[in-house]
VOPAGU-2260 file (C-alpha; in pm, 1 decimal, decimal comma):
REM VOPAGU-2260
SITE   aa  ch    i         X         Y         Z
SITE  MET   A    0    2772,2     544,8    3488,1
SITE  LYS   A    1    2670,1     908,6    3433,6
SITE  ILE   A    2    2701,2     898,9    3074,5
SITE  ILE   A    3    2512,2     584,7    3040,1
SITE  ARG   A    4    2243,7     737,8    3253,0
SITE  ILE   A    5    2233,0    1066,1    2994,3
SITE  ILE   A    6    2234,5     823,1    2691,2
SITE  GLY   A    7    1944,5     643,1    2855,6
SITE  ILE   A    8    1770,0     956,1    2909,4
SITE  LEU   A    9    1838,6    1098,6    2532,1
SITE  LEU   A   10    1717,6     768,4    2400,8
SITE  ALA   A   11    1389,2     783,6    2615,2
SITE  ILE   A   12    1335,4    1133,3    2509,9
SITE  VAL   A   13    1371,2    1069,6    2124,6
SITE  THR   A   14    1149,5     734,1    2169,6
SITE  LEU   A   15     871,1     948,0    2329,7
SITE  TYR   A   16     913,5    1222,7    2058,8
SITE  ILE   A   17     882,2     962,0    1800,8
SITE  ALA   A   18     580,2     771,3    1955,8
SITE  SER   A   19     394,3    1127,5    2014,3
SITE  ALA   A   20     459,0    1209,7    1669,2
SITE  TYR   A   21     333,8     890,7    1524,7
SITE  ILE   A   22      47,5     878,2    1741,7
SITE  SER   A   23     -40,4    1239,3    1645,7
SITE  LYS   A   24     -26,9    1174,0    1272,2
SITE  GLN   A   25    -229,8     858,9    1308,7
SITE  THR   A   26    -499,3    1055,4    1475,5
SITE  VAL   A   27    -499,7    1332,5    1189,0
SITE  LEU   A   28    -521,9    1066,2     920,7
SITE  SER   A   29    -780,4     888,9    1119,3
SITE  TYR   A   30    -983,1    1208,5    1172,4
SITE  TYR   A   31    -973,0    1312,2     790,8
SITE  LYS   A   32   -1070,8     938,7     693,9
SITE  TRP   A   33   -1359,7     971,5     906,7
SITE  HIS   A   34   -1449,5    1341,9     798,0
SITE  ASP   A   35   -1425,0    1279,8     423,7
SITE  LYS   A   36   -1590,9     944,2     419,4
SITE  ASP   A   37   -1939,5    1071,6     320,0
SITE  GLN   A   38   -1801,3    1383,6     160,7
SITE  ASN   A   39   -1988,8    1429,9    -188,9
SITE  TRP   A   40   -1708,0    1590,8    -356,6
SITE  LEU   A   41   -1870,4    1602,1    -709,0
SITE  SER   A   42   -2181,5    1781,1    -575,8
SITE  GLU   A   43   -2067,5    2126,8    -699,9
SITE  TYR   A   44   -1967,7    1975,9   -1032,5
SITE  GLU   A   45   -2265,4    1756,1   -1134,0
SITE  LYS   A   46   -2504,3    2024,2   -1269,0
SITE  THR   A   47   -2259,1    2180,5   -1511,9
SITE  MET   A   48   -2300,2    2098,3   -1899,2
SITE  ILE   A   49   -2017,0    1905,9   -2057,9
SITE  LYS   A   50   -1945,9    1844,0   -2431,2
SITE  SER   A   51   -1988,6    1520,1   -2635,9
SITE  LYS   A   52   -1623,2    1515,6   -2700,3
SITE  TYR   A   53   -1314,0    1623,4   -2558,3
SITE  LYS   A   54    -955,2    1673,8   -2704,9
SITE  ILE   A   55    -687,8    1596,4   -2440,4
SITE  VAL   A   56    -314,9    1543,1   -2394,2
SITE  PHE   A   57    -240,9    1269,9   -2149,2
SITE  ILE   A   58      96,2    1226,3   -2008,5
SITE  ILE   A   59     127,3     875,6   -1950,5
SITE  SER   A   60     339,4     703,8   -1689,7
SITE  ASP   A   61     724,8     585,2   -1734,1
SITE  PRO   A   62     750,8     233,9   -1883,6
SITE  THR   A   63     934,9     137,8   -1551,8
SITE  ILE   A   64     622,5     224,5   -1339,6
SITE  ILE   A   65     449,0     -94,7   -1461,9
SITE  ALA   A   66      99,6     -76,8   -1275,9
SITE  ASP   A   67      68,0     303,5   -1348,2
SITE  ARG   A   68     179,4     227,8   -1738,7
SITE  GLU   A   69    -102,8     -38,8   -1729,9
SITE  ALA   A   70    -343,8     220,3   -1576,9
SITE  GLY   A   71    -268,5     480,9   -1838,7
SITE  LYS   A   72    -344,4     271,9   -2112,5
SITE  HIS   A   73    -684,6     162,2   -1955,6
SITE  ILE   A   74    -734,3     517,0   -1945,4
SITE  LEU   A   75    -665,8     605,2   -2299,9
SITE  ALA   A   76    -901,8     292,9   -2387,0
SITE  ALA   A   77   -1174,7     459,9   -2171,0
SITE  CYS   A   78   -1131,4     816,2   -2372,5
SITE  HIS   A   79   -1144,1     582,9   -2709,7
SITE  ASN   A   80   -1487,6     449,1   -2565,7
SITE  LEU   A   81   -1624,6     793,2   -2505,4
SITE  GLY   A   82   -1524,4     901,1   -2841,3
SITE  TRP   A   83   -1257,1    1168,9   -2709,2
SITE  GLU   A   84    -954,4    1254,1   -2911,1
SITE  THR   A   85    -616,8    1168,8   -2703,0
SITE  HIS   A   86    -257,0    1260,7   -2768,1
SITE  ASP   A   87     -31,4    1083,4   -2536,8
SITE  PHE   A   88     316,8    1187,8   -2456,2
SITE  GLU   A   89     550,6    1054,3   -2172,2
SITE  MET   A   90     670,5    1434,0   -2094,2
SITE  ILE   A   91     569,6    1772,1   -2150,7
SITE  GLU   A   92     932,6    1886,9   -2180,5
SITE  GLY   A   93    1058,8    1884,9   -2542,0
SITE  ASN   A   94     694,9    1829,1   -2653,4
SITE  GLU   A   95     584,9    2207,5   -2587,8
SITE  ASP   A   96     523,5    2296,3   -2969,7
SITE  GLU   A   97     351,9    1984,1   -3049,3
SITE  ILE   A   98     119,9    2036,5   -2750,9
SITE  LYS   A   99      65,9    2376,5   -2839,9
SITE  ALA   A  100     -38,2    2276,5   -3187,8
SITE  ILE   A  101    -292,2    2017,3   -3073,8
SITE  ASN   A  102    -475,1    2303,9   -2847,7
SITE  PRO   A  103    -618,3    2046,4   -2627,6
SITE  ASP   A  104    -920,7    2117,7   -2395,9
SITE  PHE   A  105    -682,1    1996,8   -2110,8
SITE  ILE   A  106    -401,3    1803,3   -2008,5
SITE  PHE   A  107    -448,3    1503,3   -1784,5
SITE  THR   A  108    -200,8    1260,9   -1617,9
SITE  ASN   A  109    -160,0     969,4   -1410,4
SITE  LYS   A  110     204,4     999,9   -1356,5
SITE  TRP   A  111     303,7     895,9    -994,3
SITE  ASN   A  112     581,7    1146,0    -937,7
SITE  LEU   A  113     396,2    1434,6   -1087,9
SITE  HIS   A  114     691,9    1516,9   -1289,1
SITE  PHE   A  115     593,9    1623,5   -1629,2
SITE  GLY   A  116     874,9    1849,3   -1745,5
SITE  LEU   A  117     697,1    2164,9   -1695,4
SITE  LYS   A  118     869,5    2489,2   -1635,9
SITE  GLU   A  119     560,7    2689,6   -1640,9
SITE  LYS   A  120     190,4    2612,6   -1721,9
SITE  PHE   A  121      58,0    2632,2   -2070,6
SITE  PRO   A  122    -156,7    2958,4   -2066,7
SITE  GLY   A  123    -508,3    2892,5   -2064,9
SITE  VAL   A  124    -478,5    2505,6   -2076,7
SITE  LYS   A  125    -600,2    2334,9   -1763,1
SITE  MET   A  126    -392,5    2060,6   -1599,7
SITE  TYR   A  127    -556,1    1757,6   -1402,1
SITE  ALA   A  128    -375,8    1477,4   -1213,1
SITE  LEU   A  129    -512,9    1128,3   -1103,0
SITE  LEU   A  130    -326,1    1085,8    -793,0
SITE  PRO   A  131    -393,8     692,2    -729,6
SITE  HIS   A  132    -149,6     607,3    -446,7
SITE  PRO   A  133    -163,2     563,1     -60,8
SITE  THR   A  134    -126,3     874,8     146,0
SITE  SER   A  135     204,1     785,9     263,1
SITE  THR   A  136     337,8     835,8     -89,3
SITE  TYR   A  137     235,0    1208,7     -69,2
SITE  PHE   A  138     260,4    1312,3     292,8
SITE  SER   A  139     546,6    1202,4     539,7
SITE  GLY   A  140     732,2    1373,4     802,3
SITE  PHE   A  141     865,3    1103,7    1007,2
SITE  PHE   A  142     953,3    1344,6    1299,6
SITE  ASP   A  143     654,1    1554,8    1237,4
SITE  PHE   A  144     318,2    1560,2    1446,1
SITE  TYR   A  145     130,3    1644,4    1120,5
SITE  PRO   A  146     147,1    1486,7     786,0
SITE  GLN   A  147     366,2    1695,7     574,3
SITE  PHE   A  148     351,6    1707,5     202,7
SITE  LYS   A  149     645,7    1591,9      22,5
SITE  THR   A  150     721,0    1913,4    -178,6
SITE  GLU   A  151    1045,8    1832,9    -297,0
SITE  LYS   A  152     930,3    1521,7    -441,0
SITE  PHE   A  153     647,0    1670,8    -605,7
SITE  PRO   A  154     745,5    2018,7    -699,1
SITE  GLU   A  155     490,6    2041,0   -1005,5
SITE  LEU   A  156     193,7    2011,2    -775,1
SITE  LYS   A  157     148,1    2399,3    -813,8
SITE  PHE   A  158      75,0    2350,0   -1175,2
SITE  ILE   A  159    -243,0    2133,1   -1124,0
SITE  ASP   A  160    -553,2    2293,3   -1147,0
SITE  GLY   A  161    -792,7    1978,0   -1011,5
SITE  PHE   A  162    -724,0    1644,7    -859,5
SITE  ILE   A  163    -877,0    1308,4    -859,7
SITE  VAL   A  164    -759,1    1162,4    -545,6
SITE  SER   A  165    -776,1     781,2    -432,2
SITE  MET   A  166    -656,4     806,6     -82,5
SITE  PRO   A  167    -924,4     855,5     185,2
SITE  GLN   A  168    -801,5    1166,1     339,9
SITE  ILE   A  169    -858,5    1383,9      27,3
SITE  SER   A  170    -903,0    1715,1     250,0
SITE  LEU   A  171    -515,2    1687,2     308,6
SITE  PHE   A  172    -475,0    1802,6     -36,0
SITE  LYS   A  173    -767,5    2051,4      -8,8
SITE  ASN   A  174    -582,0    2233,7     299,1
SITE  LEU   A  175    -253,4    2208,3     117,2
SITE  VAL   A  176    -418,2    2396,2    -205,5
SITE  GLU   A  177    -609,3    2644,4       4,1
SITE  LYS   A  178    -299,6    2745,6     188,6
SITE  GLU   A  179    -144,5    2856,3    -147,6
SITE  GLY   A  180    -447,5    3099,3    -183,5
SITE  LYS   A  181    -616,4    2871,5    -444,3
SITE  LYS   A  182    -950,2    2736,2    -447,6
SITE  PHE   A  183    -954,4    2350,0    -432,0
SITE  TYR   A  184   -1114,6    2141,8    -715,3
SITE  GLY   A  185   -1142,1    1769,9    -692,5
SITE  PHE   A  186   -1291,6    1472,1    -611,4
SITE  LYS   A  187   -1236,4    1085,0    -510,3
SITE  GLY   A  188   -1159,7     854,8    -787,2
SITE  TYR   A  189    -967,5     533,7    -848,5
SITE  SER   A  190    -728,1     388,3   -1101,6
SITE  SER   A  191    -969,5     156,8   -1259,3
SITE  VAL   A  192   -1053,6      -6,6   -1587,1
SITE  GLN   A  193   -1230,3     116,1   -1891,1
SITE  TYR   A  194   -1587,2     -49,4   -1961,3
SITE  GLN   A  195   -1594,1    -438,9   -2003,8
SITE  SER   A  196   -1872,0    -635,7   -2152,1
SITE  TYR   A  197   -1968,9    -895,7   -1909,9
SITE  VAL   A  198   -1840,1   -1256,1   -2002,9
SITE  GLU   A  199   -1934,4   -1562,3   -1786,1
SITE  THR   A  200   -1575,7   -1718,2   -1709,7
SITE  GLU   A  201   -1525,3   -2074,6   -1551,9
SITE  PRO   A  202   -1315,3   -2041,0   -1244,7
SITE  LYS   A  203   -1060,1   -2295,1   -1361,1
SITE  GLN   A  204    -695,7   -2164,4   -1233,9
SITE  LEU   A  205    -563,2   -1958,1    -954,3
SITE  VAL   A  206    -343,9   -1682,0   -1099,7
SITE  TYR   A  207    -150,5   -1407,2    -969,9
SITE  MET   A  208     -13,3   -1097,4   -1127,3
SITE  GLY   A  209     244,6    -867,3    -955,7
SITE  MET   A  210     581,8    -735,9    -905,8
SITE  ASN   A  211     594,5    -765,9    -530,0
SITE  TRP   A  212     772,9    -455,5    -507,0
SITE  ASP   A  213     705,7    -387,4    -140,7
SITE  SER   A  214     868,6    -531,0     197,5
SITE  ARG   A  215     549,2    -702,7     286,6
SITE  ARG   A  216     512,9    -934,5     -41,5
SITE  LYS   A  217     877,1    -963,5     -72,7
SITE  SER   A  218     908,8   -1069,4     290,1
SITE  GLY   A  219    1023,2   -1444,8     380,7
SITE  LYS   A  220     658,3   -1548,8     460,4
SITE  PHE   A  221     512,0   -1442,3     153,1
SITE  THR   A  222     810,1   -1608,7     -44,4
SITE  LYS   A  223     722,8   -1899,6     135,8
SITE  VAL   A  224     360,5   -1881,9      26,5
SITE  PHE   A  225     418,3   -1829,0    -313,0
SITE  LYS   A  226     655,5   -2108,2    -342,4
SITE  THR   A  227     435,6   -2364,7    -176,2
SITE  LEU   A  228     132,8   -2259,9    -385,5
SITE  ALA   A  229     375,9   -2309,3    -693,6
SITE  GLU   A  230     509,4   -2654,7    -553,6
SITE  LYS   A  231     151,9   -2792,2    -514,2
SITE  GLU   A  232      71,1   -2658,8    -860,3
SITE  ARG   A  233    -228,5   -2448,4    -717,7
SITE  ILE   A  234    -118,0   -2127,5    -906,3
SITE  ILE   A  235      32,1   -1955,5   -1220,9
SITE  TYR   A  236     225,4   -1616,9   -1191,5
SITE  TYR   A  237     277,6   -1330,3   -1419,2
SITE  GLY   A  238     536,0   -1043,2   -1363,2
SITE  SER   A  239     895,4    -966,0   -1386,3
SITE  TYR   A  240    1138,9   -1243,7   -1441,7
SITE  ASP   A  241    1359,3   -1134,6   -1133,1
SITE  SER   A  242    1029,4   -1147,9    -923,8
SITE  TRP   A  243     932,0   -1493,4    -987,1
SITE  ALA   A  244    1215,6   -1715,4   -1127,0
SITE  LYS   A  245    1348,5   -1842,8    -802,9
SITE  ILE   A  246    1018,3   -1891,8    -631,6
SITE  ALA   A  247     768,7   -2011,8    -891,3
SITE  GLY   A  248     965,2   -2250,7   -1108,3
SITE  ASP   A  249     739,0   -2371,1   -1384,0
SITE  ALA   A  250     436,9   -2195,7   -1236,9
SITE  TYR   A  251     602,8   -1869,5   -1376,2
SITE  LYS   A  252     424,1   -1787,9   -1708,2
SITE  GLY   A  253     601,2   -1455,1   -1828,7
SITE  PHE   A  254     560,7   -1094,5   -1817,4
SITE  PHE   A  255     244,0    -897,0   -1845,7
SITE  PRO   A  256      83,6    -890,1   -2168,2
SITE  SER   A  257     111,2    -545,3   -2334,9
SITE  THR   A  258    -215,0    -450,7   -2471,2
SITE  ASP   A  259    -473,9    -218,1   -2274,3
SITE  ASN   A  260    -712,1    -522,3   -2204,9
SITE  ALA   A  261    -457,3    -793,6   -2166,6
SITE  VAL   A  262    -475,9    -834,1   -1808,6
SITE  VAL   A  263    -857,7    -865,4   -1801,6
SITE  GLU   A  264    -827,1   -1111,0   -2086,4
SITE  LYS   A  265    -566,7   -1312,0   -1903,1
SITE  LEU   A  266    -774,6   -1315,0   -1600,1
SITE  ARG   A  267   -1080,1   -1435,0   -1785,3
SITE  GLU   A  268    -868,0   -1730,4   -1929,2
SITE  ASN   A  269    -794,2   -1857,5   -1585,2
SITE  GLY   A  270   -1101,3   -1760,5   -1357,5
SITE  ILE   A  271    -964,7   -1704,6   -1018,9
SITE  ASN   A  272    -749,6   -1409,9    -907,4
SITE  LEU   A  273    -544,8   -1379,4    -601,8
SITE  VAL   A  274    -524,9   -1027,7    -489,0
SITE  LEU   A  275    -270,3    -918,9    -241,8
SITE  HIS   A  276    -198,6    -560,5    -145,8
SITE  SER   A  277     106,9    -369,6     -10,1
SITE  LYS   A  278     125,1    -281,5     339,0
SITE  GLN   A  279      84,0     113,5     240,3
SITE  HIS   A  280    -212,9      28,3      40,4
SITE  MET   A  281    -384,8    -172,8     316,1
SITE  ILE   A  282    -285,1      89,0     613,7
SITE  ASN   A  283    -392,9     381,4     407,9
SITE  SER   A  284    -708,2     194,2     282,8
SITE  THR   A  285    -632,0     273,8     -97,6
SITE  PRO   A  286    -747,2      14,7    -352,7
SITE  SER   A  287    -519,8    -131,8    -591,8
SITE  GLY   A  288    -594,6    -144,0    -980,6
SITE  ARG   A  289    -584,1    -529,0    -951,7
SITE  ASP   A  290    -927,1    -497,9    -729,9
SITE  PHE   A  291   -1085,3    -340,6   -1009,0
SITE  GLU   A  292    -952,7    -560,2   -1299,3
SITE  THR   A  293   -1061,7    -860,1   -1101,7
SITE  ALA   A  294   -1418,6    -716,3   -1060,1
SITE  ALA   A  295   -1426,0    -597,7   -1439,9
SITE  ALA   A  296   -1315,5    -927,8   -1566,0
SITE  GLY   A  297   -1602,2   -1106,5   -1389,9
SITE  VAL   A  298   -1379,6   -1349,3   -1218,6
SITE  ILE   A  299   -1398,6   -1458,9    -874,5
SITE  GLY   A  300   -1136,8   -1298,8    -635,8
SITE  ILE   A  301    -921,6   -1430,0    -333,2
SITE  SER   A  302    -813,2   -1126,8    -150,0
SITE  ASP   A  303    -680,4   -1001,2     193,8
SITE  ARG   A  304    -909,1    -815,0     385,6
SITE  HIS   A  305    -849,8    -473,0     247,6
SITE  PRO   A  306   -1083,9    -201,7     381,6
SITE  PHE   A  307   -1212,3     -59,5      38,0
SITE  LEU   A  308   -1278,7    -420,2     -91,9
SITE  VAL   A  309   -1483,8    -503,9     222,3
SITE  ASP   A  310   -1663,4    -175,9     224,8
SITE  ASN   A  311   -1751,4    -165,3    -149,0
SITE  PHE   A  312   -1762,3    -513,6    -283,9
SITE  GLY   A  313   -1843,4    -689,6      56,7
SITE  ASN   A  314   -1868,8   -1097,8      29,7
SITE  ASN   A  315   -1831,0   -1092,4    -343,0
SITE  PHE   A  316   -1472,4   -1133,5    -277,5
SITE  LEU   A  317   -1337,4   -1432,9     -74,8
SITE  TYR   A  318   -1097,0   -1311,6     201,7
SITE  ILE   A  319    -801,2   -1445,2     382,4
SITE  ASP   A  320    -615,3   -1336,8     679,3
SITE  VAL   A  321    -275,2   -1243,0     563,3
SITE  ASP   A  322    -146,0   -1156,8     929,7
SITE  SER   A  323    -152,9   -1530,9    1014,0
SITE  SER   A  324     154,7   -1783,6     942,3
SITE  SER   A  325     253,4   -1854,6     586,2
SITE  SER   A  326     101,7   -2223,6     613,1
SITE  ARG   A  327    -206,7   -2069,3     755,0
SITE  ILE   A  328    -232,1   -1828,5     450,1
SITE  VAL   A  329    -190,8   -2139,3     214,3
SITE  ASP   A  330    -451,4   -2343,3     398,5
SITE  GLN   A  331    -710,7   -2055,8     357,3
SITE  ILE   A  332    -645,6   -2032,2       1,1
SITE  GLU   A  333    -663,4   -2387,2     -71,9
SITE  LYS   A  334    -982,3   -2386,9     113,0
SITE  HIS   A  335   -1137,7   -2106,5     -75,3
SITE  LEU   A  336   -1029,3   -2318,4    -401,7
SITE  GLU   A  337   -1194,1   -2625,4    -270,8
SITE  TRP   A  338   -1509,5   -2425,1    -238,4
SITE  ILE   A  339   -1494,5   -2272,2    -544,1
SITE  ASN   A  340   -1421,9   -2619,3    -717,3
SITE  ASN   A  341   -1735,9   -2762,3    -544,4
SITE  ASN   A  342   -1956,2   -2450,3    -582,6
SITE  PRO   A  343   -1848,0   -2320,3    -933,2
SITE  GLU   A  344   -2218,1   -2139,9    -994,4
SITE  LYS   A  345   -2190,1   -1970,0    -654,0
SITE  ALA   A  346   -1876,8   -1851,5    -722,9
SITE  LYS   A  347   -1962,1   -1692,6   -1057,6
SITE  LYS   A  348   -2261,9   -1530,9    -888,2
SITE  LYS   A  349   -2015,0   -1373,1    -650,7
SITE  ALA   A  350   -1803,6   -1259,0    -958,1
SITE  LYS   A  351   -2112,7   -1143,8   -1147,6
SITE  GLN   A  352   -2209,6    -930,5    -850,2
SITE  ALA   A  353   -1877,9    -788,9    -837,0
SITE  TYR   A  354   -1875,0    -687,8   -1190,8
SITE  ASP   A  355   -2196,1    -531,4   -1153,0
SITE  ILE   A  356   -2067,1    -290,5    -882,2
SITE  PHE   A  357   -1772,7    -218,7   -1096,5
SITE  ILE   A  358   -2009,8    -120,4   -1372,3
SITE  LYS   A  359   -2212,0     101,3   -1178,2
SITE  LYS   A  360   -1970,6     270,7    -980,4
SITE  TYR   A  361   -1595,0     256,9   -1094,2
SITE  THR   A  362   -1551,6     215,0   -1478,1
SITE  LEU   A  363   -1281,2     487,4   -1624,1
SITE  GLU   A  364   -1567,4     615,3   -1828,2
SITE  ASN   A  365   -1755,9     734,6   -1526,9
SITE  LEU   A  366   -1420,5     880,4   -1387,4
SITE  LEU   A  367   -1390,8    1073,2   -1721,7
SITE  ILE   A  368   -1731,3    1225,9   -1715,0
SITE  ASP   A  369   -1692,7    1332,1   -1374,8
SITE  LEU   A  370   -1338,6    1497,6   -1491,7
SITE  ALA   A  371   -1524,9    1671,9   -1746,2
SITE  HIS   A  372   -1783,0    1809,2   -1522,7
SITE  MET   A  373   -1511,0    1937,3   -1297,6
SITE  HIS   A  374   -1332,4    2089,5   -1590,0
SITE  GLU   A  375   -1648,7    2295,1   -1702,5
SITE  LYS   A  376   -1728,3    2408,0   -1347,3
SITE  ILE   A  377   -1369,4    2527,6   -1308,5
SITE  LEU   A  378   -1425,7    2727,1   -1667,8
SITE  LEU   A  379   -1750,7    2860,6   -1536,7
SITE  ASP   A  380   -1591,2    2974,6   -1220,0
SITE  GLU   A  381   -1304,1    3160,4   -1395,8
SITE  LYS   A  382   -1543,3    3336,5   -1629,3
SITE  GLY   A  383   -1756,5    3441,6   -1359,5
SITE  ASN   A  384   -1453,9    3606,5   -1172,6
């Protein structure tokens, strides 16, 4: 009995510690989310003069990281639209001489793990990184009371001169950099899409594009949702064969097309996009590239109630409650499809309004221009010092 009592006490202590650590971390994250929400991170860069054209080396994400690879193609397309000269590599390691010969204005990357093959920074060449993933990707510490940066996972962070951060708690990175005795340069930005001309699209067919890499969308509940929608011939799917073959049947239409604008074009072919976020994206209020692709394509989106979409696109998306049962989720989607079918002009109006928001605030060309302003500010500060 004594041993059982001791074990019970130890379990209670461990449980209390884990619960306290979790509450403490969530409090910190909530504070920084609130604190950073209205910060104008671009204010100190906006007045700098920028060049009409830049020459950059872009380190593109690995082919196996499908979403980030797609995003990299979007970034290269946006650079082309701006008239920038780009040279893309998958790694710096092994390409040092070629990169030095290019003599770029700066190096830019969206590689999710920040592993470029750097042993040391190129002298005089600035390095910038787009960090598009949720807070939990970069900061963890299960037993810690404060979010801890995953130093071992991202060892090359020290080579980065400026950051574009998609997570809401950008100050966590600011604190991290300042602890190293460096000035923080960065702003909020998102892994979006290059500029798109508006194309009025008929809302004909619901489509879903995804790999379902996370535990939420791979769960039995969502598998049932996907399978039921396929059986009812309500939807078509694009993604890996392994993700869909056993679920979708004839509704599976193959892998993602490979060109830099193929996803947007495929969305326009169908006219209605189902957007479902991972649990990490939802909890950390970090948008997915699918949000921006939907708006950029000018198609009506049906989505879970993601905080970023609700706050920034409002009722221009149609929302579903994904915490309900699988049958309830299917019912909600079908009701939205019925509304779209009965009100195609209203659906197109919502899609156009989402497109207008995208054009005004979220094109990659806007992000790259902001990056150029930050780059010039860094050079001015160094010259001044």
